[in-house]
C-alpha positions as CSV (number, residue, x, y, z in Angstrom):
1,M,-2.0,-13.3,12.8
2,R,-5.0,-11.8,14.4
3,I,-7.2,-13.0,11.5
4,R,-5.9,-16.5,11.9
5,I,-6.8,-16.5,15.6
6,L,-10.3,-15.3,14.9
7,T,-10.7,-17.8,12.1
8,I,-9.6,-20.6,14.5
9,A,-11.9,-19.3,17.1
10,A,-14.8,-19.3,14.7
11,A,-14.1,-22.9,13.6
12,S,-13.8,-24.0,17.2
13,V,-17.2,-22.4,18.1
14,L,-18.7,-24.1,15.0
15,A,-17.2,-27.5,16.1
16,L,-18.5,-27.1,19.6
17,G,-21.9,-26.2,18.1
18,A,-22.0,-29.4,16.2
19,A,-21.4,-31.3,19.4
20,A,-24.1,-29.3,21.4
21,C,-26.9,-31.4,22.7
22,T,-29.9,-29.2,22.2
23,Q,-31.2,-27.2,19.2
24,A,-30.9,-24.0,21.3
25,E,-27.3,-24.7,22.0
26,Q,-26.6,-25.4,18.3
27,N,-28.4,-22.1,17.3
28,K,-26.3,-20.2,19.9
29,A,-23.1,-21.8,18.7
30,E,-24.0,-21.0,15.1
31,A,-24.7,-17.3,16.0
32,N,-21.4,-17.1,17.8
33,A,-19.6,-18.6,14.8
34,E,-21.2,-16.0,12.5
35,A,-20.3,-13.2,14.8
36,A,-16.6,-14.4,14.9
37,G,-16.6,-14.7,11.1
38,D,-18.0,-11.1,10.8
39,K,-15.3,-9.9,13.2
40,A,-12.6,-11.6,11.2
41,A,-13.9,-10.0,8.0
42,D,-13.9,-6.6,9.7
43,V,-10.3,-7.0,10.9
44,A,-9.3,-8.1,7.4
45,A,-10.9,-5.0,5.9
46,Q,-9.2,-2.7,8.4
47,T,-5.9,-4.4,7.7
48,G,-6.4,-3.8,4.0
49,E,-7.2,-0.1,4.6
50,V,-4.0,0.3,6.7
51,V,-1.8,-1.3,4.0
52,E,-3.4,0.7,1.2
53,S,-3.0,4.0,3.0
54,G,0.6,3.2,3.7
55,A,1.2,2.4,0.1
56,I,-0.3,5.7,-0.9
57,L,1.9,7.6,1.5
58,D,5.0,5.7,0.2
59,G,4.1,6.5,-3.4
60,L,3.6,10.2,-2.7
61,S,6.9,10.5,-0.9
62,R,8.6,8.7,-3.8
63,L,6.9,11.0,-6.2
64,H,8.0,14.1,-4.2
65,G,11.6,12.7,-4.1
66,A,11.6,12.1,-7.9
67,G,10.4,15.6,-8.5
68,K,13.4,17.0,-6.4
69,V,15.8,14.8,-8.4
70,A,14.3,16.0,-11.7
71,D,14.6,19.6,-10.6
72,K,18.3,19.1,-9.6
73,L,19.0,17.4,-13.0
74,E,17.4,20.3,-14.8
75,D,19.4,22.8,-12.9
76,N,22.6,20.9,-13.7
77,Q,21.7,20.8,-17.4
78,A,20.9,24.6,-17.4
79,Q,24.3,25.3,-15.8
80,A,26.1,23.0,-18.2
81,A,24.4,24.6,-21.2
82,A,25.3,28.1,-19.9
83,E,28.9,27.0,-19.6
84,G,28.8,25.7,-23.2
85,R,29.5,22.1,-22.3
86,P,29.0,19.9,-25.4
87,G,25.9,17.7,-25.2
88,A,24.1,19.7,-22.5
89,V,20.5,20.7,-23.1
90,D,19.2,24.1,-22.2
91,P,15.9,23.4,-20.5
92,T,14.4,26.8,-21.3
93,T,15.0,26.5,-25.1
94,D,15.2,22.7,-25.4
95,T,18.4,23.1,-27.5
96,R,21.5,20.9,-27.2
97,V,24.9,22.5,-27.0
98,P,26.8,21.2,-30.1
99,A,29.8,19.0,-29.8
100,K,33.1,20.6,-30.6
101,N,34.9,19.1,-33.6
């Protein structure tokens, strides 16, 4: 929203510059429009950085959570293999408990 406001402001300054009577006023209006455009670009870059850093933090937290889930599943498989439940895989030996016939 802030970028839109700055863009509108830059366009307004440029429009006023076109209607200015003297060359000096037109030059000043053009300089103001360039400054507003630069400001809009800076705000857009900062917004991108904020979004990117948020995405990184979200990804890291999901990765951490996935690691916890994998550890829990591995513990469950180790326990099932130790109990001799058919189909369980012992993570330390990577061997499957055979099915009972």
